[in-house]
N, C-alpha and C positions, 0 to 999 in steps of 0.2 A: 387090757382095753387100750386102744389107740388114743392118743391125745386128741385127735380130731373128733372121736366119739364123745369124749368128755366135753369138748367145746360145744358140740351139738346139743348135749344134754343141758349145758348151762344156758345156751340160747333159748331152748325150749322152756326151761324153768323161768327165765326172765320174762318171756312173752306171756306165760301163764300168770305170773305175778302182776304184770302190767294190766292185763285184762281184768284181773281181780280187783285192782285198785279203782277201776272205773265203776265197778258194780257193788262194792262192799265197803262201808265205812270201817268195819272191823279190820279189814286188810290194810286200809290206809293208816290206821292207828296202831297196828301191831308192833311196829318197830319202836314206837314211843314207850310202849309197855314192856318191850323186850320179849314178846311172844312170837309165834309164827316162825319164820325162817331164822330169826336171831336165836330163839330158844333152841331150835333144832341144831344149829351150828355149835352153840355152847355145850349142848349135850354130847355131841361128837367129840369135842375137845376134852371134856371131863372123862369120857370113856378112854380116850387115847392115852391121856396122861395119868389117869387114876387119881384125880383130885376132886374135891368137893364142890368147888366153885369156879365158874368161868364167866367172864364178862367181856362181851365183844365191844370193841372201841374203834375209832376212826383210823387209827394207825398204831403201830408199836411205840412210836415216839410219844403219842398221846397217852398210851398206857403207862409208860415210864414216868411221864409228868404226873399222872394221876396217882401213881404209887408214892411219889415224893410228897404230894399234897396229903395223901391219906396217912403217911407216917410222920408228918411234920418235919420234913428234912430241910426246910428252908433255913439256910445259914449253917447247916450241920456239916461236919467233916465226914467224908466217905472215901473208902479205898476202892480204886478201880484200876483198870488196865489202860496204858497209853496206846495199846495196839488195837484200835477199833475205829469205827466210823464215828464222827462227831455227834450224830443224832443219838447215840447211846447215852450221852451225857447232857444233851441240849436242855431238856426240861429241868433237870436238876440245877444246872448252871444258871438258868433264868430265874430260879427261885433263890439264888444266892448261896447254894451249897458249895462247899470247898473240897475239891478233889485232892486226894493223896494218891500218887501213882506207885503201884507195886509192879514188879517185873513179871515176866511170863515164863511158862513152862515151854522149853524148846520143842517138845514133842507135839503139843496141840496148839501152841501160841496163845493159850488162855492163861488166866491168872494163876500164878504159882503160890501155893499155900504157905510155904516158908517165907516167901517175900512179903505176903500179906501180914504175917505175924510180926515181921521186922519193922513195919511202919505203923502199927497200931498205937494209938495214944488214948488217954482217958477221954478225950473229946470225940473220938471216932464213934459214929453212930450206925454205920451200915457198910456193907460190901456190895459193890455192883460188879458182877462177873458178866462176861460176854462170850457166847459160843461162836467166836469169830470163824468165818468161812464154813460154818456148820460143824466145827470141831467141838465136841462136848467138853466143857470144863470139868475139872475134878470135883464134882458136886459132893461126893462123900467127904473129901478132905475139907472143902469149904464149909460144909455143914458142921463138921467137928469144930473148926476154928470159930465159926460164928456162935455156936452154942457155948464154947468155953469162954469166949470173951463178951458174951451178951450183946452181939451185934445182929442187926437185920441182915439177912442174906437175900439179895435180890438178883435176878438174872435176866439178861437180855438174850432170849432164845429165838430171836427173830429169824435167824438163818438156820436153825437146827431142828425144825419140825420134822419128825421122822428119823431122828438121830438117837442112838442108844449108847450107853456106856455101862459095862458090866450088867447088861440086861435091863437097865432102867432108862426110861425116856430122858433125854438130855434136860438138865436143870429142874427136874421134877422134885428134887429134894430142897429146893430153895423155898423160902417163906412165900415168895411170890415171883412170878416171871411172866414175860410177854412173848407172844408169837406174832408173826406178820403174814399178811396175805398180799403183799405187793410184788412188784416186778422181780422175777428171778427166784422167788421163794417157792417152797415145796407146793403149797396151795396158793395159786394166783387167782385173785378175784378183783383185779384192778387196784384196789387199795383197801386197807382194813387191818385189824389186828385183834388181839384178845389178851386179857390179863387173867392168870390162873393162880389159885391159892387154895389152901386147906384152912385158912384162918377166917372164921365167920365175921369177926369184928372188922378185920381189914376189908373183907368183901363189902360189908355194909358201908364203910367209908368210901370205897371206890364208887359204889352206886351213888352215894350222896354227892360226890364231887363231879361226876361225869354224866349222869343220866337224867332223863326227863322226870318231873314230879310224879307222873303216872307210875313209872317204874320204882321210884323211891317209895311210893306208898305201897306198891305190891310187895317189894322185896324187903324193905326195912320196916314197913308198918308205921312210919312216922306220920303224925297229923300235921307237922310243920312242913310246908312246902319250901324246898330250896330252889327258888327260881334263879339263883346266882351260880348254879353249877356250870362248869365248862360243858359245852355241847360236844361230848366225846363219843356220841353214839356211832356205831357202824352204819354206813349207808345200807338201806334195806336191799338194794339190788346186789351189793357186794355179798351180803349174807346169803341171798338166793344163789348167786353164782358159786360161792365157796361150797355150799351144800351139794350142789349138782356135780361138782368135780372133785369132791373130797376123797372119795374112795379111789377113783381112777388116778388121782394125783399121787397118792401114796403107793399105788402099784407101779406107776411110772418111775417114782423115786427108787424103788427096789431094783428095777432094771438098770437105772442110771448108776446106782451104787455098785452093782456088779461090774459094769463097764469101767468105772473109775478104779476099782480094785485091780482090774487087768493092767491099767496104766501104772498103778502103785507097784505091782509085782514086777513089771518091766523096769521101772526106775530102780528098784532095789537090786535087780539082776545086773543092770548096766553099770551101776556103781559110781556114776558121776555126781550124784546128789546124796545128801545125807539119808540114812536109812529111815524109812517111814514104817513105824511099828504099830500101826493101828490094830492089826489082827492079834498080835501078842498081848496087847493091853485090853482086849475085848471092847474095842471102840468101833462103832459104825457111824461115821460122819454122814452128813447129808451131801457133802462135797459141793456146797454152795460155791466154793472155789476149791479146786484141787491145787494145793500149794506144795512147793518143793523148795529146797535150799541147796545151793551149790556146795559140794564137799570141800573143794579148794577153789580153783579158778573157774570162771564161767566158760562153758563150752557148748553154747546153744546149737551150733550147726552139727556138731558131732552127736549131741543127744537127739536132735530131730531125726538125724539119719538112722540112729539105732532104733528109734521108735517106729519109723517108717519100715525098717527091715522086719519088724515084728507085726507089720500091718496095723499100726496104731497111728493114724494120721493125727497130728496135733499142732497147735500154735502156742506160743509163749506170750505172756504179757506181765507187766509189773503189777504187784498186788494193789488193789484199789484202797490202800490204807496208808496214811501218813501219821506218824506218831502225834498224838494229840498235843503234847506240850511243845512240839516244834512247829505247829501250824500257825501262820501269821494271824489268822482270824481269832484263834484261841489266845494268842499272846496279846493282841490288841484289846480284846474284851475282858479276859479273865485272868491274865497272868498275875495280877496283883493279889489274887487269892492264894497264891502259892508262896510260901515263905522262902524256900530255897529252890534252886534250879534242879528239877528232877533228873535222876540218872538211873536208867533201867538198861544196863548193858546188853542183856539178852534180847530185849525188844528192839534195841537200836541195831544190833547185829542182824536180826532177822528182817527188819525193815529195809536193810541195805542189801542183803544177799539172797532173799527169797524171791520167787517168781510164781506165777500161776500158769497152769497148763489147761488148755481147752481142747477137748477132742474135736477134730474138724468134722467128724462124721456122726456126731451124736449131740444130744442136749438133755438137760434135766427134765 
């Protein structure tokens, strides 16, 4: 299905919803209860990831904040990656949580399990992994580490919807994880996200902290109204939009993934960049960003020429990631929460030597 057809379906669905809100009180109230389009989208996500509970929220950032609230992580120590966008940590930092940075796996640029083990202390309460660039983290390994050490395993899967590792959806083994529907993501609906989990107690707490009392009563069954919850609900039009383009977006992603693997094969054949072994590791990224790293010295003109010779028009750009602990805004606001200066040599190397490749003749 062409993207334009998906857009037309979304526009038609939104028009239908807007007409319905004028003629029906039930339609106007549906998003407060979590029924209608919201429930439909949550069901799609549960089916895709094979989990018991999905809760649509206003953004993935809001979803991560809600997880921290539900797990009482205010002031707690958590292990995370420095190689991510600041919003992954934002809600937790605002609650006073204290990050401990572990290094990354050079193949996926996601949290390295051995590095996580090396920085665990008795005060550590959680692991926050990130599927950066749509590269799935080693969820089986992180699951083992979290189970052995009694830690919560939380994942930011905002960039990896439609991604698989060893046949499993990315981050689906986490205790809870978030997805996103904002710009550039697999399913784009303007803005929005969802929290997914198999833990019913955690789900109830997420509802308590983010949803309207109507939904609190329906899902949790409490007689006590929590009018002090964060208004974390997804916008109803975003839910309508996401539903209308959900299937076509996943189909478009499959096409895009095949095109990106053509570039990966070409890069591996040219040999100017480090080998990208996704296929050998049974990894299917979403390629939110197609990332590569120079093997030795940077030779962009030569690489572009080699790609063009293979009829793969492309452009290069620096990765939109700056190590968290080196960012002036982080240093100014949160540096005092870190006892020692972090040192993650692999993350530092890849932040320096990696670049992103964009196909000039295609898009996700």
